[in-house]
C-alpha angles and dihedrals in degrees: 000000000000122000112259116248123228087261092059125096115222108224126181097290108356141031123242132185112278116245115248091229131022135180129233114266142188111214140184110210140160115255091235097055136064094216130068138244095214141345150155132227131220090270093057095255108149128197137176140189121244131181116246121202117208142160092220114118117256118243106240092215117097114256143158117303123225088252090054088056092050091054 
């Protein structure tokens, strides 16, 4: 695993490039996790996290969580 640069955003398990521009948000998140369960941005766009049950195999490599994507 490579060391994150100053322009990277540290998520729960991996680092991703930081966006050039972001919007203000209000989030609800667990204290133990970087991501968020639900939230809304300054434009009134709302999003929430939901469990998905599947029979597809899980990729063993670390990746973004659903809650990382909500944030």
